[in-house]
N, C-alpha and C positions, 0 to 999 in steps of 0.2 A: 255491852256496847250496842248502841242503837242500830236497828236494821237499815241497810242501805236501800231496801225495797219497801214499797207501799202495798199494804194488804189490799187485795181485790184488783190491783192494777195488772195489766197484761204485759208480758215481756217475751221477746224472742231470745234465743240463746246468744245472739250477737249483742242484744241489749245487756245481758248479764256480763258478757265478756268486757264490754266497755265500762260498766259500772264498777266492776271489780278490778279493772285495769289488767286483765289477763294478757300476758305477752302473746304475740301472734303465734309463736312456735309452740305454745301450750294450749291453744284452743282446739276444739273438736276432740277427737280421741275419746278419752274417758268421759268427757262432758256429754257425749251422745249415747252413753250406754245405760242411762237411767238414773245414775247417781255418781257423784265424784267427791273427792276430798280436795279442798283448796285451802292452803295454809293450814288451819286447824279447824275448819268448818266443814259440814256436810251439806251438799246441795242435792236435793232429790227432785227429779223431773219425771213425773208419773202420768201416763195416759190412763184415763178412767172411763170405763164403759165401752172401750173399743180396743182392738189390737194395737200394740205399740210398734215402733220401727223394728223390723226383723220378724214381725208376725207373732211376737209373744203376747199372750192374752191372759194376764193374771187378774184375779178378782180384787183389784184395788178399788176402794170406795170409802164412803163416809158412814160412820156410826155416830151421829150427832157431831160433836166437835172432835171426835176421834177419827183419825185417818188410818184405815186398814191398808197395809202396804206389804208387798212381797219383794224381797231382794232378788238379785240375779239368779238365774237357773244354776243349780249345783251348789249354792251356798249352804253352809252349815253354821250352826250357832257358835262353834268353837274356833272358827276362822278369825285371824287377827283383825281383818277389816271390819267384820261384824262386831267383834268385841269392842273395837275402837268406837264405832258409831253409837253403840249402846251405853258405853261407860265414859268415854273420854272426849268426844266431839265437843268443841267449844260452843258452837251454835249449829242448829239444824234448820235449814230453810226448805220449805215444802212448796213446790210448784206443781200444778196439775193442768191438764188440757183434755178436752173431750175427744180429740182425734189427732192424728199425726199432721194434718194440714192446718191446725190451729196454733196460735201462740199459747204460751203458758200463763196461767194466772197465779200470782203469788198468794198463797193461802195463809202464811204466817210462819212464825218460828215454832219449833216443836220439841218435846221431850218424850222419850220412850215410856209408854204406859205399861205395856206387856209385850212379850215375845214368845214364839213357839219354836221348838227345835224341829222344824220341818225342813224339807228341801224342795223349793227354796225357803229360806227363813221368812217367817211371818212376823211383822212388827206392827203394833198398834201405837200410833203417835198421838199424844195429846197436843193439839194445835192451839197456839195462842192467837186469837183473832181479835185482840183489842183494837179499838179505833186507831187507825194508822197515824203515826207522826211523820209528816212529810219530811224527806231529807232536806228540802229547801236549799238555801244558799249556805255555803261554808265560808267562815270568816277567819282571818288570822288576827288574833290579839298579840300584842307585843309586850315585852318586859325588858327593861334596860337596868341592870343592877347598879350601873354607875350613876344613875339618876334617881332611882327609887328602890329601896330595900323592901321586899315583901315581908311584913311583920310575921314573926313566928313561922317562917318558912320551913325550917327543919321539923318543927312540931307538926305542921300541915302534912309534910311528906310521910311522917310516921303514922299519922292518923289515917291517911289514904292507904298506906300499906296494910293497915288493919281493916281494909274494905269500907272505910267511911268516905262517902261523897263529900266534897268540899264546896261550901257555899261562899262565894266571894263576889264583890262588886268589882268591875274592871272598866277602865277607860276605853272608849270606842273611837278616840281620836276625832276625826272630822265626820264620822258616820253618825247620822242622827236617827236612823231607822234600822231596826233588826227585828225580824219576826221571832217571837218566843218559840223556843224549840230548835233554833238554828244551831248547826254544828259549828264548834269553834275549836281552834288549836292555839296554844300559847307558844309563841316563838321568842326564845331568849336571844337578846341582841348583845352586841359589844364584846362580851367575853363568854367562852364556852357556848358558842352560838348553836342553836338548834331547837327542835320542838321539845318542850319540857312538860306539857300538860294538854289534856283534851277534855271536852265537855259539851254542854249545850246551854244556850241562853235560857233564863227562867223569868224574864221580864221584858217589857218594852224598854227602849232607851229613855233615860231620864236625865235631868240636869242636877249636878251636885258640885260641891266645892272641889276645885282642881287639886290633884295630889301634891302639887308643888308648894301648897300653902300660901299661894299668892292672893287667895280670896276670890279669884274669878271663878265663874261657873264653867263646867265642862260636861260633855255627855258621858254617861256611864250605863252599863247594863249588868244585871245580876246573872252570874254564871254558876251552874252546878258542874264542877269538875269531877269527871269519873276517874281520871288518872292524873296524879301529880308526881313527877319523878324527881329524884335527887339530882343535883347538878352533874355528878359523875355518870349518871345513867342517861343523860340527854341523847336524843336522836340527832346526831351531828348534822350541821348545815351541809357538810360534804355529801351526805346521803341525798339531800334534796337537790343539790347542784348537779349530782350525777344522774339520778333517776327521775327527777321531775324538772329537767333542764329547760323545758319550754316556758317556764315562769322565771322572771328575773328576781331571784331571792335577795340578791345583794342590794337591790334598790328598794326593797320593802322596809319602810321605816315606821309609818303611821299605824297605830293600832286600829283594828276594825276594818281592815281592807278585805274585800270579798275576793274569793279565789274562783277561777273558772272551773266548771264542773269536771272536766277531764283531769285537771290538775288535782282537784279535791279528791277524786277517786284514787289517784295514784298515791297521794299523801295518806289517805286512809289505809290503803294496802301496806304501804311502808311502815306506818305506825303500828298496825296490827302485828306485822312480822317482827318489829323491834320489841314490842311488849312480849311476844311469844319467846323471843330469844332471851330476854331478861328473866322470864319465868323459868326457862330451862337452864340458865347458866348459874347454877347454884353450887357447883363443885368448889371446894375450899380455895383453890388457886385460880379460878376462872375470872378473866377480866370481862366486864360487860361489853355488849356488842360494839361497841365501837371502843442535836438537842437531846433532852431527858425530861421526864414528867414526874411530878411529885405523887407518891403513893401515900395514902393516909393510914392512920392507926386503926386498930381493930375497934369494932363497935358491936353492941349486943342488939340483935333484932329478935329472931326466934332461935336461930343458930348463929354462931359467929360468922360474920361476913366481913368484907374489907372495903374501905373506900378506895376507889381506883380512878385514875384519869382515863376516860375512854379513848383519848387520842393515842395513848400508848399502844393499844390493840391495833388501831388502824395503821400506825407506823410499822409495827411488827409484820402485819400481813402484807403491807405494801412492799416490804423488803423480801420476805421469804415466800410470798404467795399463799393462797388458801389451800395448801397441800400439807398433809400430816408429815412431819419430819421423822416420825418413827416408822410408819408402815407405808407411807406414800399414798394413802387414800385421799381422794379429792371428791367432795360432794357433787360438784358440777359435772364430773365425768359420769357419775352414776345416775344422778337425778336431773341433769340438765339445768335449765335456767333457774329453777327454784332453789337449787343448791349452790348457785354462784355466790362466792364470797363467804359461805358458811364454814366455820371452823372454830374450835376452841383455842384459847391461848394459854400456855402453861408458863408459870414463873419458874425459872431455874433455881431461884432463891425461894425458900419456903417462907411465905409472908408471916406465918404464925411465929417464926423465930425472930422477926424483925421488930415488930411492936411499934416503935416510934417512926415518924415520917422519914422517908429516905427518897433519894432520886433514882428512879428506875430508868435504865437505858433499854429501849425496845429491842435493839439489835443484840445487845449483850445478855439481857436478863429474860427475854421472852422468846418462846418458840410456838409456832402453830402446830396443834395436834388434833387428831380426831377424838370424839368423845370416848370411844372405847379405849384408845391408848391413854387418854387423859386419866380415865378411871384406874387403869392398871398402874400408871406411874405413881398413883397415890395409895396403892395397896400397902406400900411401905411408908414408914415415917422415920426420918424425913423421906421425901419422895425419891423413888428410884431414878437413876440417871437415864437419859435418853439412850445412851449407848448400851446400857445393861438391858433395857427392854428390847432394843433392836436385836441383841444377841439371842434373847429368848425366842423371838419370832423366827430368826434365821435358822435356829436349831430345828424348828418345826416346818420351815419352808426352805429347805436347802436349795441353793441355786439362785434365790432372789437377791437382787442387788438393792440393799437398803441404805446405801451410803448417802450421806447428806449432813447438814449442820447438826451439831450436838449442843 
C-alpha cells in the first residue's frame, strides 16, 4: 500500500496523528516512547546524534542506506513486540531528527536486514528511499451495477486475491484532470453500497467512448487497483457514515469526486483496518467484517471459504453488541477505541453442512464470540454448542457468571 508520507519531508507527531487519523484519546503515550504499533504497522521515531527525550543516548545512525537502531532499554530478542516488528509488521516507517527540539524527517519504509540479541535489541533496517510519490489528492470513483456490469468481475477478484494488480480504465465523471499517481477508492453504489476497491491512477485523464454505448465521448483515467474485493466483502457504506460523517456520502453520485484530506486520511485508516480484518477472518464459520440475508454456497479458493452477506454480521452485532457470548470478553474494554466493534461472528449452523444457498437470520443463527472462544467452538465437528463451552470455562473459573444468549 502506498505510503501516506513523503520521503525527506518533515513532520511533527501532531502531523502524523492527523495523517493517520489517530483518535484524540490514543495520541501521545506510546507514540512518544520511540516507536509504536498502529493498526498493523510500526512507526519508529529516532533521535540521531543527540540524547532523546528522557536522556537516552543510543548509537542510532546511518550505514549507507542501512539505519542502525536500538529498541527501548531492557528489550530482548525473544519478546513478542520485538518478534512482531521483525517478522510480522505490515509496514515499517522510519522517522529521524537531529535533536528533541526538531521535527522528524521521514526517511522511508524499511525492512529488517539484521538484528543482534543485545539489551537493548539492535536492529539494522534497510531503508527504501526511492523518489517519493506524493500522496496528492484522493478521488472517489463510483460503480453502479444497475447501470454497468464490470466485465469478468469475479475473475478480476480471484486474480487480485492471487496478488495480481488490476489494470482498468475508469470513468471520471465530470473531472477532466487527475495527476498520475493519485489515490483512488472505488465506491459501489445502488446495492451493497460501500468501498470495494482501491488503487492509484496510472495516466492523465483522456477522452474515450462512453460506457453506455451512446457513442459520445467521456473522460477516463487508467487505474492500477491494488485491492479489489468481492461484493460480500465490501467495506459497508455504514462504516463511512459512522466514522467519516463529516462528508456527505449519500450525495456522492458522480465518479471522480475529490475527497478532503482529513476525510481521505480517515477512509485510508478504515480501509486498512477492514483489509486487516478480512485477512484475519479465515476461520471456517467466520463472517467478514461487516429481515434475513442470503448465504452463498461453498467455493474453492485455497481452502474452503463461504460466500456471506456482510450485513448479517452488522445486524448480529447491533443486536447482541461486540461482547463474546461465551466468556464475556470485549475488545474495547481491554484495548480501548482500537478494539471498538471488533469481534468474530459464529454461525450456530455449520455452513459446511448447508451447501446450497439458504436464508440466515442474524438474531437466530449468529452469535458474537471472541477469537479464542471461536477457535474452541470449532475444536469439535460439528461445532461445540455455546452452552457446552461456557460449562467448560465455568468449571475452571468457579463463581463467574457467564449467563447470556446461546
